[in-house]
N, C-alpha and C positions, 0 to 999 in steps of 0.2 A: 092388374086387378086392384081396384080401389074406387073411391069416389072420384069423379072427374070434374068436380065443381071448381077446384083450384089447380089447374094443370096447364101452365103456359107452354110447356114443352111437349104436350100431347103424348105423354108416356104411359098413361093409365087407360084401362079399358074396364067398363062396368062388368062385373062377373056374369050378369044375365046376358049382356051383349056378347061376351066371349063365348058362352055356351051356344048361343045362336050361330055364331061364326063357325064353331066346330061342327054343329049340326048341318050347316050349309055344305061344308066340305064332305062330311060323311054321306049326305043325301046324293051327292054327285059321284060317289064311288071313289073318292079321294081319301088317302090315309096320311095323317100327320106323322112325321118321323123326325128324328134328329138330323141335323145337317150332316154329321159324320156318316150316318146310315145312308142318307141320300147320295152322298159322294161315292161311297163304296158301291152302292147299287147301280149308280150311273156308270161307273167303270165296268161293272159286270153285265151291263145291258138289261138290268131288271128293275129300273126305277119307274116304270110306267105306273101311274096312279098314285105316286108318292108326292107329298108336299113337305118340304123342310120347314119346320117351325122353330123359331128362335126367339129368345127373350133376353134382353140386355140388362146388365147391372146386377141382377140377382136380388131382387126385392123379396122381402120375407113373405109377401102375399103370393108369390109364385108357389110356395109350398102349401100355403093355406087355402088358396083359391084355384090356381091354375092346375096344379097336379091332380086334384080330385076330378076336375072337369076333363082333363086329358084322359085319365084312366077310364072314365065313363064311356068314352068313345073308342077305347083301345089305341089311343094315340100316344106317341112319345114326342120329345122335343129336346132342344139344346138350351141350356141356360148359361149365359156368359157372366161370370162373377168377377168381382174386383177383389183380388186375392188378399190384399192387405187391409181391407175394410170390412171383413166379415164380422157380423154382429154390430156394426156401426150404422151410419146413416149416409144418405147421398149428399155429403157435404160439398161435393163439386158443383152442385146446382145452386146458383145464387138466388134464384127465384123459385116459386112453386113450393109444393108441400115437402116437408121433411119425411122421407119414407124409410122405415127400418129395413136393413139388409139381412139376408140370410146369415144365420150363424154357421160356424164350422160344423156343428152337429147336423144342421139342416142340409148343408151341402153334401155331407156324407150320406144322409138319408135319401136325398134325391138321386145320388149316384147309385146307391144300393137298389133303388126302385126302378132302375133302367133308364133314367134320364141322362143325357150327355152333359157333362160339366166341361165348359170351355172357359178360356181366360179372356177377361176384359181389361187386362193390364194389372199392374200392382196397385196403383193408386188413381186410376182413371185420368191419366195425363194425355194430352194431345201428343201424338207421336211425331207428326210432321215437324221437322226442324230440330229434334232432339239430337244430342251428341251420342256417340257410340256407347259410352258407359251407362247413361240413363236409359237408352233403348234396351240394352241388355237387361237392366233391372226390371223394366216394365214388361218385357216380353219373355225372357228366359227365366228370370227369378220367379215370376208369377206362375209359370208352368210347373216349376219344381215344388212350389208351395202346394199347389192343387193336387199334384200327383202324390205327394206325401200324405195329404189329407184323405184322398179318396182311395188310394191304393190302385188307381187305374191310370192308364195312359191318357194324357190330355192332348187331344188331336186338333182341337180348333181354337183359333184366336179371333177375337172381334175387336176392331180398331175403335177405341173410345172416340166419340163424336164423329166417327167416320173419317178421322184425320189420319192420312197416310201419305208417304212419299216413297221414293225408290229405296231409301235407306231403311225405312220401317218395314217395307215388304221383304227386303233381304234379311232383316233381323228375324222376322217371323219364320222364314224358311230355314235360316241357320239354327234357330232354336229347336228345330225338330218337329214343328207342328205339321200336320197333314194338310191344313188349309187355313186361309184367313179370309174374313169377310167384313164388309162395310155396308153401306147402303148404296151409294153411288160412287164407285172408286175412281171416276174420272178417266184419266189417260191410262191408268194401270189396269191390267187384266190378268187372267190366269188364275190358277188354283189358290194363290195367296192374295188375291184381290177380287173376291167374289161379290157380285152385286146382290142385293136383297130387295124385296118388295115390302115397304112399310104398310102395316095394317093397324088401324087405330079404332077408337071408340065410335067414330063417325062412319065406319065402313059397314054398311048393311048389304043386302043381297046384290043390289045393282052395282055398287062400288066393287064388291068382291068379284063379281063376274067380269067387270071391265079390267080389273087388275090381273085376273087369270088370263084373259085374252092377250093383254099387253105382254105378260111374262112369256107366254108361248110364242108370241110374235118375235120377241127379243131373242129367244133361244133359237 
């Protein structure tokens, strides 16, 4: 949620566009839910009509813009936050706008409002190729930080940059997460390497319909 005028990474969506995307889902009888809810419902055979919504990095405008829009449609979602950067900025991006991140209070507020809080690592490091000690810090330590903050179990992990390898997938499993997701996990598959469908500011009704069909075909 923000101005999209300076966005080389295509990470922002205009708030008005976002509301139109939510309206498009709702008009088709689809309900946005957290990824954790979608996974549990899928296991129980009750996921029909659900769409898992996820937001990476934990930008402050998620609370200011996205949460009110989601509530307007009765939707929930997952926000994957960078545990050691709360209240800071996206200093891992070399180009593009400097965007403020959710504070610890805002993460607690989102969790209390029924949004799922997931981990996006401790400091937004690429996990592929990291040694065991650094993997543990990024994966396990970030989970402990967020659980202490929210008082809730942190079930989901999202790989920063979509960067993962076999060691990273194993680290997520060993840390006690229920699932892990990227965008295109490549050769990896299973509950700890879930694919996702990117939706951005350029996605109007036709693009959304095409992505929905592609997702159903892939499944």
